[in-house]
C-alpha positions as a printed Julia matrix, in Angstrom:
93×3 Matrix{Float64}:
 21.12  50.11  -102.58
 24.04  48.63  -104.55
 26.56  50.95  -106.11
 26.26  50.87  -109.89
 29.08  52.07  -112.12
 27.97  54.44  -114.87
 29.67  53.43  -118.1
 30.05  56.32  -120.5
 33.28  55.53  -122.35
 33.94  52.95  -125.01
 37.04  51.14  -126.27
 37.39  48.88  -129.27
 39.96  46.26  -130.12
 40.56  43.83  -132.94
 41.24  40.31  -131.74
 42.13  37.06  -133.46
 39.37  34.44  -133.42
 41.4   31.98  -131.32
 42.19  34.69  -128.76
 38.51  35.66  -128.62
 37.58  32.03  -128.01
 39.92  31.9   -125.01
 38.55  35.17  -123.62
 34.96  33.99  -124.1
 35.73  30.7   -122.34
 37.39  32.46  -119.4
 34.46  34.88  -119.1
 32.02  31.93  -119.12
 34.0   30.17  -116.4
 33.71  33.26  -114.2
 30.04  33.78  -115.09
 30.72  37.22  -116.56
 30.14  38.9   -119.86
 33.07  39.15  -122.26
 32.97  42.93  -121.9
 33.08  42.77  -118.09
 35.85  40.17  -118.18
 37.99  42.21  -120.6
 37.52  45.46  -118.67
 38.39  43.75  -115.38
 41.47  42.07  -116.87
 42.62  45.33  -118.46
 42.23  47.2   -115.16
 44.18  44.53  -113.29
 46.98  44.64  -115.88
 47.03  48.44  -115.76
 47.28  48.47  -111.96
 50.12  45.92  -112.06
 51.99  47.98  -114.66
 51.59  51.19  -112.66
 52.66  49.48  -109.45
 55.69  47.85  -111.06
 56.9   51.14  -112.55
 56.46  52.86  -109.18
 58.81  50.47  -107.41
 62.58  50.62  -107.41
 64.16  47.22  -107.09
 67.72  46.98  -105.81
 70.0   44.01  -105.37
 71.21  43.29  -101.85
 74.55  44.87  -102.7
 72.86  48.0   -104.09
 70.64  48.21  -101.0
 73.69  48.15   -98.72
 75.43  50.78  -100.86
 72.32  53.0   -100.77
 72.06  52.78   -96.98
 75.79  53.43   -96.61
 75.45  56.61   -98.7
 72.48  57.74   -96.6
 74.34  57.13   -93.36
 77.68  58.5    -94.59
 77.03  60.87   -97.49
 79.97  62.03   -99.6
 81.07  65.68   -99.36
 79.09  68.14  -101.47
 80.56  69.0   -104.86
 81.48  72.67  -105.46
 78.51  73.06  -107.85
 76.12  71.67  -105.24
 77.56  74.01  -102.57
 76.95  76.98  -104.92
 73.41  75.79  -105.63
 72.75  75.36  -101.91
 74.05  78.89  -101.2
 71.97  80.35  -104.03
 68.87  78.59  -102.73
 69.52  79.9    -99.2
 69.86  83.46  -100.54
 66.62  83.21  -102.51
 64.47  81.3   -100.04
 66.29  81.44   -96.69
 67.82  78.53   -94.84
């Protein structure tokens, strides 16, 4: 028994006639309805956007600097030492 998605939500968008023609043509080429094509394209774009904002991209130089700081961290600042002590008093070591 195939899994069928229950569609209960609706979105609307205004689109220029030339843009709609392109979307219709692309949907036809894939053998899909315009609605299915637009929903699929929007989901793919949304996933890409979420993925891209979840990644941190560093140059080679920044990567080396990051690893160096992990391997040889600088001494704690006085404020961080106080915060660490306060945390230990409240929650234990």
